mmCIF file as gemmi writes it, N, C-alpha and C atoms, coordinates in Angstrom:
data_model
loop_
_atom_site.group_PDB
_atom_site.id
_atom_site.type_symbol
_atom_site.label_atom_id
_atom_site.label_alt_id
_atom_site.label_comp_id
_atom_site.label_asym_id
_atom_site.label_entity_id
_atom_site.label_seq_id
_atom_site.pdbx_PDB_ins_code
_atom_site.Cartn_x
_atom_site.Cartn_y
_atom_site.Cartn_z
_atom_site.occupancy
_atom_site.B_iso_or_equiv
_atom_site.pdbx_formal_charge
_atom_site.auth_seq_id
_atom_site.auth_asym_id
_atom_site.pdbx_PDB_model_num
ATOM 1 N N . UNK Axp A 1 ? -14.477 30.443 8.312 1 0 ? 1 A 1
ATOM 2 C CA . UNK Axp A 1 ? -13.837 29.161 8.098 1 0 ? 1 A 1
ATOM 3 C C . UNK Axp A 1 ? -13.107 29.202 6.752 1 0 ? 1 A 1
ATOM 4 N N . UNK Axp A 2 ? -11.91 28.69 6.701 1 0 ? 2 A 1
ATOM 5 C CA . UNK Axp A 2 ? -11.124 28.731 5.468 1 0 ? 2 A 1
ATOM 6 C C . UNK Axp A 2 ? -11 27.341 4.856 1 0 ? 2 A 1
ATOM 7 N N . UNK Axp A 3 ? -10.62 27.363 3.606 1 0 ? 3 A 1
ATOM 8 C CA . UNK Axp A 3 ? -10.411 26.129 2.85 1 0 ? 3 A 1
ATOM 9 C C . UNK Axp A 3 ? -8.924 25.823 2.891 1 0 ? 3 A 1
ATOM 10 N N . UNK Axp A 4 ? -8.548 24.712 3.487 1 0 ? 4 A 1
ATOM 11 C CA . UNK Axp A 4 ? -7.151 24.337 3.65 1 0 ? 4 A 1
ATOM 12 C C . UNK Axp A 4 ? -6.733 23.427 2.507 1 0 ? 4 A 1
ATOM 13 N N . UNK Axp A 5 ? -5.976 23.997 1.552 1 0 ? 5 A 1
ATOM 14 C CA . UNK Axp A 5 ? -5.504 23.201 0.411 1 0 ? 5 A 1
ATOM 15 C C . UNK Axp A 5 ? -3.989 23.071 0.487 1 0 ? 5 A 1
ATOM 16 N N . UNK Axp A 6 ? -3.499 22.042 -0.136 1 0 ? 6 A 1
ATOM 17 C CA . UNK Axp A 6 ? -2.058 21.811 -0.162 1 0 ? 6 A 1
ATOM 18 C C . UNK Axp A 6 ? -1.657 21.346 -1.559 1 0 ? 6 A 1
ATOM 19 N N . UNK Axp A 7 ? -0.543 21.885 -2.03 1 0 ? 7 A 1
ATOM 20 C CA . UNK Axp A 7 ? 0.006 21.501 -3.325 1 0 ? 7 A 1
ATOM 21 C C . UNK Axp A 7 ? 1.036 20.398 -3.106 1 0 ? 7 A 1
ATOM 22 N N . UNK Axp A 8 ? 0.995 19.386 -3.964 1 0 ? 8 A 1
ATOM 23 C CA . UNK Axp A 8 ? 1.93 18.263 -3.865 1 0 ? 8 A 1
ATOM 24 C C . UNK Axp A 8 ? 2.686 18.115 -5.179 1 0 ? 8 A 1
ATOM 25 N N . UNK Axp A 9 ? 3.996 17.952 -5.071 1 0 ? 9 A 1
ATOM 26 C CA . UNK Axp A 9 ? 4.829 17.65 -6.238 1 0 ? 9 A 1
ATOM 27 C C . UNK Axp A 9 ? 5.792 16.525 -5.856 1 0 ? 9 A 1
ATOM 28 N N . UNK Axp A 10 ? 6.373 15.932 -6.868 1 0 ? 10 A 1
ATOM 29 C CA . UNK Axp A 10 ? 7.253 14.788 -6.659 1 0 ? 10 A 1
ATOM 30 C C . UNK Axp A 10 ? 8.391 15.12 -5.694 1 0 ? 10 A 1
ATOM 31 N N . UNK Axp A 11 ? 9.036 16.255 -5.887 1 0 ? 11 A 1
ATOM 32 C CA . UNK Axp A 11 ? 10.193 16.603 -5.051 1 0 ? 11 A 1
ATOM 33 C C . UNK Axp A 11 ? 9.825 16.742 -3.58 1 0 ? 11 A 1
ATOM 34 N N . UNK Axp A 12 ? 8.712 17.415 -3.294 1 0 ? 12 A 1
ATOM 35 C CA . UNK Axp A 12 ? 8.338 17.604 -1.889 1 0 ? 12 A 1
ATOM 36 C C . UNK Axp A 12 ? 7.963 16.282 -1.233 1 0 ? 12 A 1
ATOM 37 N N . UNK Axp A 13 ? 7.32 15.398 -1.986 1 0 ? 13 A 1
ATOM 38 C CA . UNK Axp A 13 ? 6.95 14.094 -1.42 1 0 ? 13 A 1
ATOM 39 C C . UNK Axp A 13 ? 8.171 13.212 -1.192 1 0 ? 13 A 1
ATOM 40 N N . UNK Axp A 14 ? 9.123 13.248 -2.118 1 0 ? 14 A 1
ATOM 41 C CA . UNK Axp A 14 ? 10.356 12.461 -1.943 1 0 ? 14 A 1
ATOM 42 C C . UNK Axp A 14 ? 11.134 12.982 -0.733 1 0 ? 14 A 1
ATOM 43 N N . UNK Axp A 15 ? 11.223 14.309 -0.596 1 0 ? 15 A 1
ATOM 44 C CA . UNK Axp A 15 ? 11.917 14.88 0.573 1 0 ? 15 A 1
ATOM 45 C C . UNK Axp A 15 ? 11.252 14.442 1.867 1 0 ? 15 A 1
ATOM 46 N N . UNK Axp A 16 ? 9.935 14.461 1.886 1 0 ? 16 A 1
ATOM 47 C CA . UNK Axp A 16 ? 9.188 14.043 3.078 1 0 ? 16 A 1
ATOM 48 C C . UNK Axp A 16 ? 9.438 12.559 3.357 1 0 ? 16 A 1
ATOM 49 N N . UNK Axp A 17 ? 9.462 11.735 2.297 1 0 ? 17 A 1
ATOM 50 C CA . UNK Axp A 17 ? 9.685 10.296 2.45 1 0 ? 17 A 1
ATOM 51 C C . UNK Axp A 17 ? 11.09 10.021 2.996 1 0 ? 17 A 1
ATOM 52 N N . UNK Axp A 18 ? 12.084 10.718 2.457 1 0 ? 18 A 1
ATOM 53 C CA . UNK Axp A 18 ? 13.457 10.516 2.917 1 0 ? 18 A 1
ATOM 54 C C . UNK Axp A 18 ? 13.624 10.966 4.368 1 0 ? 18 A 1
ATOM 55 N N . UNK Axp A 19 ? 12.814 11.907 4.798 1 0 ? 19 A 1
ATOM 56 C CA . UNK Axp A 19 ? 12.863 12.396 6.176 1 0 ? 19 A 1
ATOM 57 C C . UNK Axp A 19 ? 12.248 11.409 7.17 1 0 ? 19 A 1
ATOM 58 N N . UNK Axp A 20 ? 11.095 10.791 6.795 1 0 ? 20 A 1
ATOM 59 C CA . UNK Axp A 20 ? 10.411 9.961 7.783 1 0 ? 20 A 1
ATOM 60 C C . UNK Axp A 20 ? 9.665 8.759 7.254 1 0 ? 20 A 1
ATOM 61 N N . UNK Axp A 21 ? 9.908 8.383 5.999 1 0 ? 21 A 1
ATOM 62 C CA . UNK Axp A 21 ? 9.277 7.192 5.456 1 0 ? 21 A 1
ATOM 63 C C . UNK Axp A 21 ? 7.819 7.401 5.078 1 0 ? 21 A 1
ATOM 64 N N . UNK Axp A 22 ? 7.129 6.297 4.873 1 0 ? 22 A 1
ATOM 65 C CA . UNK Axp A 22 ? 5.736 6.325 4.417 1 0 ? 22 A 1
ATOM 66 C C . UNK Axp A 22 ? 4.828 7.039 5.409 1 0 ? 22 A 1
ATOM 67 N N . UNK Axp A 23 ? 5.084 6.882 6.689 1 0 ? 23 A 1
ATOM 68 C CA . UNK Axp A 23 ? 4.235 7.532 7.697 1 0 ? 23 A 1
ATOM 69 C C . UNK Axp A 23 ? 4.339 9.052 7.619 1 0 ? 23 A 1
ATOM 70 N N . UNK Axp A 24 ? 5.521 9.568 7.303 1 0 ? 24 A 1
ATOM 71 C CA . UNK Axp A 24 ? 5.681 11.017 7.148 1 0 ? 24 A 1
ATOM 72 C C . UNK Axp A 24 ? 4.902 11.521 5.939 1 0 ? 24 A 1
ATOM 73 N N . UNK Axp A 25 ? 4.887 10.73 4.879 1 0 ? 25 A 1
ATOM 74 C CA . UNK Axp A 25 ? 4.117 11.096 3.687 1 0 ? 25 A 1
ATOM 75 C C . UNK Axp A 25 ? 2.63 11.093 4.012 1 0 ? 25 A 1
ATOM 76 N N . UNK Axp A 26 ? 2.174 10.069 4.701 1 0 ? 26 A 1
ATOM 77 C CA . UNK Axp A 26 ? 0.757 9.98 5.072 1 0 ? 26 A 1
ATOM 78 C C . UNK Axp A 26 ? 0.37 11.167 5.961 1 0 ? 26 A 1
ATOM 79 N N . UNK Axp A 27 ? 1.209 11.516 6.919 1 0 ? 27 A 1
ATOM 80 C CA . UNK Axp A 27 ? 0.877 12.624 7.821 1 0 ? 27 A 1
ATOM 81 C C . UNK Axp A 27 ? 0.884 13.971 7.094 1 0 ? 27 A 1
ATOM 82 N N . UNK Axp A 28 ? 1.627 14.075 5.991 1 0 ? 28 A 1
ATOM 83 C CA . UNK Axp A 28 ? 1.674 15.297 5.179 1 0 ? 28 A 1
ATOM 84 C C . UNK Axp A 28 ? 0.291 15.595 4.581 1 0 ? 28 A 1
ATOM 85 N N . UNK Axp A 29 ? -0.515 14.562 4.416 1 0 ? 29 A 1
ATOM 86 C CA . UNK Axp A 29 ? -1.85 14.708 3.848 1 0 ? 29 A 1
ATOM 87 C C . UNK Axp A 29 ? -2.917 14.967 4.917 1 0 ? 29 A 1
ATOM 88 N N . UNK Axp A 30 ? -2.519 15.025 6.168 1 0 ? 30 A 1
ATOM 89 C CA . UNK Axp A 30 ? -3.486 15.16 7.254 1 0 ? 30 A 1
ATOM 90 C C . UNK Axp A 30 ? -4.081 16.57 7.303 1 0 ? 30 A 1
ATOM 91 N N . UNK Axp A 31 ? -5.336 16.639 7.699 1 0 ? 31 A 1
ATOM 92 C CA . UNK Axp A 31 ? -6.036 17.891 7.979 1 0 ? 31 A 1
ATOM 93 C C . UNK Axp A 31 ? -6.051 18.863 6.801 1 0 ? 31 A 1
ATOM 94 N N . UNK Axp A 32 ? -6.276 18.348 5.606 1 0 ? 32 A 1
ATOM 95 C CA . UNK Axp A 32 ? -6.439 19.223 4.455 1 0 ? 32 A 1
ATOM 96 C C . UNK Axp A 32 ? -7.835 19.023 3.876 1 0 ? 32 A 1
ATOM 97 N N . UNK Axp A 33 ? -8.344 20.076 3.272 1 0 ? 33 A 1
ATOM 98 C CA . UNK Axp A 33 ? -9.649 20.005 2.623 1 0 ? 33 A 1
ATOM 99 C C . UNK Axp A 33 ? -9.525 19.657 1.139 1 0 ? 33 A 1
ATOM 100 N N . UNK Axp A 34 ? -8.4 20.007 0.549 1 0 ? 34 A 1
ATOM 101 C CA . UNK Axp A 34 ? -8.205 19.733 -0.866 1 0 ? 34 A 1
ATOM 102 C C . UNK Axp A 34 ? -6.743 19.527 -1.189 1 0 ? 34 A 1
ATOM 103 N N . UNK Axp A 35 ? -6.498 18.625 -2.117 1 0 ? 35 A 1
ATOM 104 C CA . UNK Axp A 35 ? -5.133 18.33 -2.559 1 0 ? 35 A 1
ATOM 105 C C . UNK Axp A 35 ? -5.008 18.698 -4.027 1 0 ? 35 A 1
ATOM 106 N N . UNK Axp A 36 ? -3.934 19.403 -4.363 1 0 ? 36 A 1
ATOM 107 C CA . UNK Axp A 36 ? -3.653 19.774 -5.741 1 0 ? 36 A 1
ATOM 108 C C . UNK Axp A 36 ? -2.35 19.093 -6.123 1 0 ? 36 A 1
ATOM 109 N N . UNK Axp A 37 ? -2.441 18.197 -7.098 1 0 ? 37 A 1
ATOM 110 C CA . UNK Axp A 37 ? -1.284 17.411 -7.522 1 0 ? 37 A 1
ATOM 111 C C . UNK Axp A 37 ? -0.678 18.037 -8.769 1 0 ? 37 A 1
ATOM 112 N N . UNK Axp A 38 ? 0.622 18.303 -8.706 1 0 ? 38 A 1
ATOM 113 C CA . UNK Axp A 38 ? 1.31 18.966 -9.8 1 0 ? 38 A 1
ATOM 114 C C . UNK Axp A 38 ? 1.85 17.998 -10.843 1 0 ? 38 A 1
ATOM 115 N N . UNK Axp A 39 ? 1.824 16.696 -10.561 1 0 ? 39 A 1
ATOM 116 C CA . UNK Axp A 39 ? 2.305 15.705 -11.527 1 0 ? 39 A 1
ATOM 117 C C . UNK Axp A 39 ? 1.628 14.365 -11.261 1 0 ? 39 A 1
ATOM 118 N N . UNK Axp A 40 ? 1.786 13.443 -12.186 1 0 ? 40 A 1
ATOM 119 C CA . UNK Axp A 40 ? 1.102 12.148 -12.062 1 0 ? 40 A 1
ATOM 120 C C . UNK Axp A 40 ? 1.674 11.317 -10.913 1 0 ? 40 A 1
ATOM 121 N N . UNK Axp A 41 ? 2.966 11.451 -10.642 1 0 ? 41 A 1
ATOM 122 C CA . UNK Axp A 41 ? 3.566 10.709 -9.527 1 0 ? 41 A 1
ATOM 123 C C . UNK Axp A 41 ? 2.911 11.11 -8.203 1 0 ? 41 A 1
ATOM 124 N N . UNK Axp A 42 ? 2.736 12.403 -7.997 1 0 ? 42 A 1
ATOM 125 C CA . UNK Axp A 42 ? 2.098 12.887 -6.776 1 0 ? 42 A 1
ATOM 126 C C . UNK Axp A 42 ? 0.671 12.374 -6.659 1 0 ? 42 A 1
ATOM 127 N N . UNK Axp A 43 ? -0.015 12.306 -7.773 1 0 ? 43 A 1
ATOM 128 C CA . UNK Axp A 43 ? -1.384 11.793 -7.777 1 0 ? 43 A 1
ATOM 129 C C . UNK Axp A 43 ? -1.414 10.317 -7.374 1 0 ? 43 A 1
ATOM 130 N N . UNK Axp A 44 ? -0.453 9.537 -7.865 1 0 ? 44 A 1
ATOM 131 C CA . UNK Axp A 44 ? -0.365 8.121 -7.485 1 0 ? 44 A 1
ATOM 132 C C . UNK Axp A 44 ? -0.121 7.978 -5.992 1 0 ? 44 A 1
ATOM 133 N N . UNK Axp A 45 ? 0.76 8.803 -5.463 1 0 ? 45 A 1
ATOM 134 C CA . UNK Axp A 45 ? 1.043 8.771 -4.03 1 0 ? 45 A 1
ATOM 135 C C . UNK Axp A 45 ? -0.209 9.164 -3.25 1 0 ? 45 A 1
ATOM 136 N N . UNK Axp A 46 ? -0.913 10.176 -3.726 1 0 ? 46 A 1
ATOM 137 C CA . UNK Axp A 46 ? -2.148 10.598 -3.08 1 0 ? 46 A 1
ATOM 138 C C . UNK Axp A 46 ? -3.169 9.474 -3.012 1 0 ? 46 A 1
ATOM 139 N N . UNK Axp A 47 ? -3.312 8.73 -4.111 1 0 ? 47 A 1
ATOM 140 C CA . UNK Axp A 47 ? -4.227 7.587 -4.111 1 0 ? 47 A 1
ATOM 141 C C . UNK Axp A 47 ? -3.818 6.558 -3.064 1 0 ? 47 A 1
ATOM 142 N N . UNK Axp A 48 ? -2.513 6.28 -2.989 1 0 ? 48 A 1
ATOM 143 C CA . UNK Axp A 48 ? -2.019 5.298 -2.018 1 0 ? 48 A 1
ATOM 144 C C . UNK Axp A 48 ? -2.233 5.789 -0.582 1 0 ? 48 A 1
ATOM 145 N N . UNK Axp A 49 ? -2.063 7.086 -0.366 1 0 ? 49 A 1
ATOM 146 C CA . UNK Axp A 49 ? -2.27 7.645 0.973 1 0 ? 49 A 1
ATOM 147 C C . UNK Axp A 49 ? -3.724 7.487 1.384 1 0 ? 49 A 1
ATOM 148 N N . UNK Axp A 50 ? -4.64 7.82 0.486 1 0 ? 50 A 1
ATOM 149 C CA . UNK Axp A 50 ? -6.057 7.738 0.842 1 0 ? 50 A 1
ATOM 150 C C . UNK Axp A 50 ? -6.516 6.303 1.036 1 0 ? 50 A 1
ATOM 151 N N . UNK Axp A 51 ? -5.782 5.353 0.46 1 0 ? 51 A 1
ATOM 152 C CA . UNK Axp A 51 ? -6.049 3.934 0.701 1 0 ? 51 A 1
ATOM 153 C C . UNK Axp A 51 ? -5.269 3.435 1.922 1 0 ? 51 A 1
ATOM 154 N N . UNK Axp A 52 ? -4.435 4.315 2.502 1 0 ? 52 A 1
ATOM 155 C CA . UNK Axp A 52 ? -3.573 3.978 3.649 1 0 ? 52 A 1
ATOM 156 C C . UNK Axp A 52 ? -2.699 2.755 3.354 1 0 ? 52 A 1
ATOM 157 N N . UNK Axp A 53 ? -2.152 2.713 2.142 1 0 ? 53 A 1
ATOM 158 C CA . UNK Axp A 53 ? -1.343 1.592 1.676 1 0 ? 53 A 1
ATOM 159 C C . UNK Axp A 53 ? 0.143 1.961 1.774 1 0 ? 53 A 1
ATOM 160 N N . UNK Axp A 54 ? 0.723 1.781 2.958 1 0 ? 54 A 1
ATOM 161 C CA . UNK Axp A 54 ? 2.122 2.147 3.192 1 0 ? 54 A 1
ATOM 162 C C . UNK Axp A 54 ? 3.078 1.336 2.32 1 0 ? 54 A 1
ATOM 163 N N . UNK Axp A 55 ? 2.734 0.086 2.038 1 0 ? 55 A 1
ATOM 164 C CA . UNK Axp A 55 ? 3.602 -0.74 1.187 1 0 ? 55 A 1
ATOM 165 C C . UNK Axp A 55 ? 3.678 -0.169 -0.224 1 0 ? 55 A 1
ATOM 166 N N . UNK Axp A 56 ? 2.558 0.272 -0.764 1 0 ? 56 A 1
ATOM 167 C CA . UNK Axp A 56 ? 2.552 0.865 -2.103 1 0 ? 56 A 1
ATOM 168 C C . UNK Axp A 56 ? 3.321 2.178 -2.116 1 0 ? 56 A 1
ATOM 169 N N . UNK Axp A 57 ? 3.173 2.968 -1.067 1 0 ? 57 A 1
ATOM 170 C CA . UNK Axp A 57 ? 3.933 4.218 -0.977 1 0 ? 57 A 1
ATOM 171 C C . UNK Axp A 57 ? 5.427 3.919 -0.979 1 0 ? 57 A 1
ATOM 172 N N . UNK Axp A 58 ? 5.848 2.946 -0.168 1 0 ? 58 A 1
ATOM 173 C CA . UNK Axp A 58 ? 7.262 2.549 -0.141 1 0 ? 58 A 1
ATOM 174 C C . UNK Axp A 58 ? 7.735 2.123 -1.531 1 0 ? 58 A 1
ATOM 175 N N . UNK Axp A 59 ? 6.961 1.299 -2.194 1 0 ? 59 A 1
ATOM 176 C CA . UNK Axp A 59 ? 7.337 0.784 -3.513 1 0 ? 59 A 1
ATOM 177 C C . UNK Axp A 59 ? 7.466 1.921 -4.531 1 0 ? 59 A 1
ATOM 178 N N . UNK Axp A 60 ? 6.467 2.788 -4.589 1 0 ? 60 A 1
ATOM 179 C CA . UNK Axp A 60 ? 6.502 3.897 -5.547 1 0 ? 60 A 1
ATOM 180 C C . UNK Axp A 60 ? 7.663 4.839 -5.261 1 0 ? 60 A 1
ATOM 181 N N . UNK Axp A 61 ? 7.875 5.155 -4.007 1 0 ? 61 A 1
ATOM 182 C CA . UNK Axp A 61 ? 8.951 6.068 -3.633 1 0 ? 61 A 1
ATOM 183 C C . UNK Axp A 61 ? 10.323 5.47 -3.927 1 0 ? 61 A 1
ATOM 184 N N . UNK Axp A 62 ? 10.524 4.227 -3.546 1 0 ? 62 A 1
ATOM 185 C CA . UNK Axp A 62 ? 11.82 3.6 -3.779 1 0 ? 62 A 1
ATOM 186 C C . UNK Axp A 62 ? 12.127 3.495 -5.271 1 0 ? 62 A 1
ATOM 187 N N . UNK Axp A 63 ? 11.118 3.174 -6.08 1 0 ? 63 A 1
ATOM 188 C CA . UNK Axp A 63 ? 11.326 3.12 -7.531 1 0 ? 63 A 1
ATOM 189 C C . UNK Axp A 63 ? 11.679 4.491 -8.087 1 0 ? 63 A 1
ATOM 190 N N . UNK Axp A 64 ? 10.989 5.515 -7.641 1 0 ? 64 A 1
ATOM 191 C CA . UNK Axp A 64 ? 11.26 6.865 -8.146 1 0 ? 64 A 1
ATOM 192 C C . UNK Axp A 64 ? 12.634 7.357 -7.709 1 0 ? 64 A 1
ATOM 193 N N . UNK Axp A 65 ? 13.016 7.089 -6.467 1 0 ? 65 A 1
ATOM 194 C CA . UNK Axp A 65 ? 14.342 7.487 -5.987 1 0 ? 65 A 1
ATOM 195 C C . UNK Axp A 65 ? 15.422 6.756 -6.778 1 0 ? 65 A 1
ATOM 196 N N . UNK Axp A 66 ? 15.223 5.468 -7.013 1 0 ? 66 A 1
ATOM 197 C CA . UNK Axp A 66 ? 16.185 4.677 -7.786 1 0 ? 66 A 1
ATOM 198 C C . UNK Axp A 66 ? 16.301 5.213 -9.209 1 0 ? 66 A 1
ATOM 199 N N . UNK Axp A 67 ? 15.17 5.516 -9.849 1 0 ? 67 A 1
ATOM 200 C CA . UNK Axp A 67 ? 15.189 6.062 -11.208 1 0 ? 67 A 1
ATOM 201 C C . UNK Axp A 67 ? 15.887 7.412 -11.249 1 0 ? 67 A 1
ATOM 202 N N . UNK Axp A 68 ? 15.654 8.237 -10.239 1 0 ? 68 A 1
ATOM 203 C CA . UNK Axp A 68 ? 16.292 9.553 -10.177 1 0 ? 68 A 1
ATOM 204 C C . UNK Axp A 68 ? 17.812 9.407 -10.042 1 0 ? 68 A 1
ATOM 205 N N . UNK Axp A 69 ? 18.252 8.484 -9.21 1 0 ? 69 A 1
ATOM 206 C CA . UNK Axp A 69 ? 19.683 8.252 -9.032 1 0 ? 69 A 1
ATOM 207 C C . UNK Axp A 69 ? 20.338 7.761 -10.317 1 0 ? 69 A 1
ATOM 208 N N . UNK Axp A 70 ? 19.632 6.919 -11.07 1 0 ? 70 A 1
ATOM 209 C CA . UNK Axp A 70 ? 20.168 6.423 -12.34 1 0 ? 70 A 1
ATOM 210 C C . UNK Axp A 70 ? 20.276 7.545 -13.375 1 0 ? 70 A 1
ATOM 211 N N . UNK Axp A 71 ? 19.295 8.449 -13.38 1 0 ? 71 A 1
ATOM 212 C CA . UNK Axp A 71 ? 19.322 9.552 -14.343 1 0 ? 71 A 1
ATOM 213 C C . UNK Axp A 71 ? 20.434 10.546 -14.041 1 0 ? 71 A 1
ATOM 214 N N . UNK Axp A 72 ? 20.78 10.708 -12.772 1 0 ? 72 A 1
ATOM 215 C CA . UNK Axp A 72 ? 21.798 11.678 -12.401 1 0 ? 72 A 1
ATOM 216 C C . UNK Axp A 72 ? 23.208 11.089 -12.36 1 0 ? 72 A 1
ATOM 217 N N . UNK Axp A 73 ? 23.332 9.795 -12.551 1 0 ? 73 A 1
ATOM 218 C CA . UNK Axp A 73 ? 24.669 9.163 -12.511 1 0 ? 73 A 1
ATOM 219 C C . UNK Axp A 73 ? 25.363 9.289 -13.838 1 0 ? 73 A 1
């Protein structure tokens, strides 16, 4: 039996969110034994996923996407 771990970073979570919304992010966390968060944003998303709080995921993601767009403009 193996240990199924997954690494999470802001970019991969934003890409997943843009692909399928909060449900895609939640499903990204499915069937893992351990989560390794590479930044604080990913950790916040992980907390929201484990609470199954799709509204919080939407809010955090939309704020981060908006902030990213402002920084690159």
